[in-house]
N, C-alpha and C positions, 0 to 999 in steps of 0.2 A: 504493500500500500504506500501511496505517496505521503510524504510528511506534510502536515498542515502548513499553510502559509503563515509567516510570523509577522505580527504587527507590534510595533513599539509605540506605546502611548506615553507622551511626555506632557504631564498635566499636574499642576500643583494642587488643584482641588481634588482631594483624595476620594471623596464620595462620588464625584462625577467620574473620575478615572475608573473607579471600581464598577460603576454602573455600565459604562461603555465597554469595559473589559468583559463583563458578563454577557452582554449582547453579542460581542464579537466571538466569544467562545461558543455561544449557542449556535452561531453561524458557521462554526467549524474552523475558526482561526486559533492559532497559538498566540498568546499575548504576553508581553513584558511591560511592566509599569515603571516609570521613572518620574519622581516628583519635583526634580529641579534640573537645571541645565548643565550642571558641572561635569557629570560623567558620561553625557550622551554620546559625544563624538567617539570616545574610546569604546563604548559598548557597540556602537554601530560598526566600527572597524572590526571588532572581535566576532560579532554574531551575524552581521549582514542581514538585517530584517528585510522583508518583502515590501513593507510600507511603514511610514512614520506618521503618526498623528501628533502634531506639534503645536502647543499653545504659544501664543505670542508673549504673554507676560509670565515670566518664570523667575524664581529666585536663583541666584548664582550666575546664570547666563541667560539672556532673553532669547526668545524664539527667532527673532530677526537675525541675530548673530549666528545662532545654531544652524538656521536654514542656509545661510551663506557658507558656513564651514562644511556642512555635510555636502552641499551641492558642489563644492570645489573638489571633492574627492569621489563622489558617488552620484549616480542617477536614480537612486532609490526613490520611488514616489513619495511625495510629502503632501499631506493635507494639513493646512494651518488653520487654527481656530483662534477666535478673539472675542472678547466680551463687548467690543465697540464696533458698531456697523461702519462708522467713518474710517476705521483703521483698514478695512478691506480694500477700499479704493486706493489708499496710500500704498498698501502692499502690492497691489496690482501694478501701480505706477513704477514701483521700484524694480520690477522684473526679477524677482528673486529666484524664479525657477520652481516655485511650488506648483503642484499639479492641481490643487483645489483649495478653496477657502470656505470656511463655515463660521457663521456668527452665533454666539451663545445668546440665549438658550436655544439649543437645538434638540431635535428628537434623536435618541440613540438609534432608532430604526433608520432615520434619514442618513445618519453617519455611516451605518453599516452599508446602506445602498451606495453611498459615495465611495466607500472603500472598495466595494466590488467593481464599481464602474471604472475607477482609476486603475485598478489592477488589470481589468480587461484591456484598457487602452494601452497600458504599458507592457503587456505581454509580448515577448519577442517570438521568433520562430522556434518551433520545437526542435529537439536534438536531431542531427542528421540533415539539417537544412530543410526539413519539411515543415510547412506552415501548420500550426495547430488548427484542428477543425473548429470552426466557429459555430456557435449556436445560431440557427437561422433567425431567431428572434433578435439577435444582436446586430444583424446586418443593417447598414444604413439604408433606409428605404428611399431616399431622395437622389435623383440625378439632376444636376444643374446644367443648363445650357446658357452661358453668358451672352452668346451671340444673338439669341432670340429672346432672352429674358424669360425663359421657360423652365419650369420645374416638372419633372416626371416622377410618378410613383404608381405602382400597382397597375401599370398599363394605361394610366391616364396622365394628362398634363394640363397645366394652367399657365397663363402668362401673367407676370407681375409687372408692376410699375418699376421704373429704374431705381427708385429709392427702396422699395420693398425688396427688390432682388439684391441690391447692395447690402441691405441689412441681413438678409438670409445668408448670403455668401460669406459675410464676415463671421457670423456665428457658426456656420456650417464647417468652415475650414479648421476650426479648433473645437471639436466636440468636448463638452464638459467644462471648457474654460469660461470663466465669468468675465463678461465685458461690461464695464461701467457705462452709464449713459454718455458720459463725456467722451470716452473712447469710441463709442459707436457714432457719435456726432462727427468726430474727426474722420472716421472712415467713410461715412456716407456723404457728408457735405465737404467736398474737397475745396470749395471756394471760401471755407471758414465763415460762412454766414452765421449770424447769431440766432439760435433756436433754443427753445426751453426744453426741460426734461419731459414736459407733457407732450411735446411734438414726437419724441422718440416713443413714448408710451402709446401714442395714437397709431404710429406706424406698426408697432409690434401687435397691437390689437387687430389691425387690418390684415397683417401677415398671418396671424394665427387663424383668422377667419378663412383666408384663402387656402391655407394648408389643411384645414378641416374638410374642405371640398375634396381633397385627394385622399386623406386618411382620417376619416371621422372618428375612428376608434383610438387614435394615437395622439399624444401631446408631444410636440417636438421642441418648442421654444418655451423655456421655463423662466419664471421671475425669481430673482434672488432678492429678498426683501431689503429695501434700503440701499441696494448696491447696483443692480443692473439685470442682465439677462444672460442665459446660456442655452446652447443647443445640446440636447441629449435625448435620445430615443429610449424612453422607458415609461 
């Protein structure tokens, strides 16, 4: 039997860390807990976890520093957590190389779902050079045609406006990555016109409505409260 994937939780709130650990163990993961940042890098070097859940505010050494240090040596997936919504936008702007961000308070079930999604995205080819067989439900359902501003799924297609297509293309190129409203504005409006957050929200609402015409049973564009949006098929 294959060994369970190992998740390192670095979280100084011990009750929260224990709760998350219980959910991950129930999902079949092996879990190690660390309550401060001092020995994390050495532990990662010695044990090579499959994923790290890393809190931003830690005693000894903060999550920002740890993320930079780990990423300088390893491409292990990292999910960063923080108690402040506004911090996520700052972290995104710093380009730390974390794979996902989650704001407290969060649902442990949501965190487990994020862990599974990040591990799926980061999985490399199977030994022997053969690609691992994918679950058909994990396959990206959309095909984008930038020349015609068309999106195809399940044998049907729709035509989007230029703004809607740019919005979808930006999110679609990095599944699971959170894009702040400001970053989406930069990508969509190359002339740097001044628009409000509500303008982006309105475009997302229209885009979701159009995608529902193709795949009424699936939600593809997800809101991240207080931060922005992400593309993920789940």
